[in-house]
N, C-alpha and C positions, 0 to 999 in steps of 0.2 A: 587457301576461299574463302574455310569455314570461319578461321581469324577473321578475314575483313568483311564477312556476311555479320559477324556479330558485333564489328566495330559500325559499321552500315545503320544498324538498330539504336545505335547511341545508346547505351545501358545508363551512362551518368549523367542521362539526361532525365530518366527515371524516378529520379529524387523530386523533380516534380509532384509524380503521382501520391506524393506524400500529402498532400492537402485533397486525399481521399480519405482519407486517414481521422482530419481533423475533426469529425461529426464524432466515431469511436471514441476517441479521449474526451472532448467538451462535452458529450451526452453521457459521459461516465459510462461508458459501454465495456470499460477492458477486464473487469471481473465475470461477464458473460460470452461463454466458448461460443455456443452461436455467434453471436455480434462479433468475436472476434476471426472467425472464418471466415463468415460473410464480410468483414473490412478485409481480409485479406484477397477473397477471388475477385473485389470491386480492385485493387490496388493490381495484382495481376491483368485485370480486366485491361485499366487503361495505359500498362506496361504495352501490352501487345496490340490496341487502337493507336498510342502513342505510336511505337514504334511505325505500323503500317504509315502512318502520315509524316513520318522523317522517309523513308523510302519510295513512297511518289512522289515528296517533295525531291528529291536526289534523283530521280529516277527524269522528272519534268525537267529540273535544271540544271542537268547535267553538262549542257554543251557552254551556259555562264559561268559553271562552278570549275571549268577547267581554265578560267583569266582570272579567276580569283587568288588571291597568294594564299590564304590561306585551306580554301573550300576545293584547289585543286587536289588535293591527297585526301579526298573523301573516297570512300572504296568505289563507288560507281562510278563518279570523275574520272579518276584515275586508269579504271579498267578491269582495277582488282576484281570487283562483283559483277559478272555478266547480268546486265539488265531482263535476262528472260529470269535467270535466278530469283533477281529482287523483283519482280512481278510476280513468281511461285509464294514466294513468301509474303508477300504482302498480300495477296490473297488468303493462303493459310491464316494468318496472323488475324486481319479483319472477320473470318469467319469464328477463329478461338474467341476475339471479343465478344463477338455478337451473342456467341454461344452463352457464353459464362453471365453476361447480360439479360438474357432470355430467363436462365437460370434463377437470377437475383430477383429477376417482375421484370413487370410489363414496364413501368415508368424508366426503371433501370436502364433499359433495351431503349426504349425510344431518348432518352440521351445520349446513349453511344452512336443513334443513329445521325443524332442530331451533332456531335462534335463532330463525327465525321463526313457530315454535310455541311457545316461551316470550316472545316478545313480544306475539303474539295474546292468551295469557294476563294475558299483564301489563296489556294497553288496556284488556280486558274484562272484569278479576277481581283480577289480583293486586296491580295499585295502589294500592286499595285497603285493603290487608292492614299491617297496620304492622308492620318488621323483613323482613319477605318479599318488599315490593316495592323495595327495596333490591339487596335480593339477588339478585333477576330481573334489574331493571338491569346487575347486575356479573357475572352469566353470561356473557352478551353482549362482555364482553372476554378470559374466558376462552377461549372457543370462539373467540373470533378467532385467539388464542394457536394454539390446537389446527389450527385451519384450513389457520393459516400453516405448521404443523408439515406436518400431513397433505399439504399440496401438494407439498413438495420431494422426499422426506420425509424426512424426519429426527425426533429423539428429543428432546423436550422436560425438561429439568430439572425437577425435584419445586420446587428451590426457585424459578425461573423463576413458575413455575406460582402457587405461593404468594405471587409478591410482586405477580403481577400480578393476585390476589383482592384484596388488601390497598389496590394503589394502586386498583384499581376502585372499593372502598366509599370509600374517603375522596374521591376525585370526587365520588361520590354521596353520600356526608354532606354534604358538603360544599355542594352544589347544593341539598338539601335545608332546611339552614341556611340558604342565602342568598335561600330564598325565603320560611321561614317570618319571616325579620324584616321583609323587605320587604311584605307582606301584613298582617301583623303579625295586629289578632282576629279578623279579615276570610278568616285562611288556610285555615281551615279547608272555606270555601265554595265556595275556587277548586281546593282538592284535598281532596278529604276525610279523604285519611290524614295530612295533618298536621296535624289536631288532636289525634291522637296522639302528636306526636312535642313535646319541650319544645329552647328553645335548650341548657338545661342536659343534657339528656338525647342530645343531637345531641354534645355538646361531649367526653362522655364516649365516646363510640363513636370520632370520630374521635382520639382520644388512643390506643384500643387498637389501630387500624387504623393510625397513623404511624408508633407505632413496632413494628409488624408488619411495614412496607413496610421501612422503613427496615433491618430486623435481618434481613429474610431476602433483602433485596437482599447486604447483605453477607458473608450465608453464601455466597450463590452464589457471590461472584467468587471466596472463600477455598476453597468446597470442591474437596473433591481430584480429582476427574473434572474442574470446570471450569481448573482450572489443567492438569492432564494435556492438555486439550484444545487451549488454548492455547499448552502449554510454557514459562507464564510466569503468576505470578502478580503480574501490573502493575495485572489489573483493578481490584485496592483499590482503588489512585489515582482512581478515578471515585466512591469514595466521598462526599468531600466536596460534587461537586458535586450528587451527590444530595441530600445532605443540604439545601446552599443553594437545588435546586428547592421542595424538600422546602419548608424554613421561607418561601420569598419565597411561593411559594402560600398558606401559612396566613398570612402578613402580608397580603395582599389580602382572604383571608376577611376577615379579622378589623379590620384596620386604614382600609380602602379602602373608600371609601364609593361603590357603582359599580351604576347599575341591573341590568347586564348579571349571569349568573349566573359563577361563579367561571370553569369552562371557556370562557367566552366572552371571559373579561378578560386570561385569563393568554397565552392567544395574542396579543395587544396590548401585552402588558405588554417591556416594552424587557429589562432583567436576564433577566426570563426566557426570552423568547425567544436572548439571547445565550447565558445558561446551556445551555441544553437543546441549543444549533446547537454549543458546546464540550463537553458531553457526547458527542454524537454524535460530534465527529470526533476525540476520544479514543479510544471506542468502538470506531471502523471503525479507527485507526493502530493499537492493539494487539491487534486480533482479525485485520487482514491481517498480522500478522508472521508 
């Protein structure tokens, strides 16, 4: 049961919490031990918070998940994890997250509370409202970045915030499209809001946020404040890597048939992993100079 409980926490999804470390990197605080420790704590804080949210969602939707071709294998839906154990684990993780947030400061703790509130609203209502559902999930990425900035603390570029918003929407809309095509005519029965979407509608929204993501990132790296902070405009050379990452993700969404959602696929896609590592290495090298 312990192994099943760990699966229920969805540790592969913790990669999303790396958004909380973006301010640490782009504010050039990697050389400051205190900032690194606080960055690590905010990462752990969101790992605990996100897993608690996943457990709440799985407890709430376990009956619907049992009728889903993939979600029926989730630990709670399949019966591998007792709901009482899941509930106790949820409370423990929420307490850990809130305690870490309080330790990192009042503003961080308020962001954590807001993160929980938005996700509870999503689980118990907003997930059924078209467009609002994806925007609610996207807000979690922005809160991660903002919490990461408050933990250090540093200010966050407006372009970085915009880039986070668009990238989050891109990832979530891709997931919705994947679900819609996977479930086809039965999509609405498994996730009611999917009956309000269509592949064409999702494609249109993805076109908007894809372009917006690249443009906002490009504007960030050439922004006067960014150039002044790093003393160089060399971050512009990371734009091709971002383009490759976006294009590769679109390739996985449109050209590769995989039962897993795109986020899970990309972390096991070798070209994507190599590209992310190169991008991260280049960014670290340029920001450390």
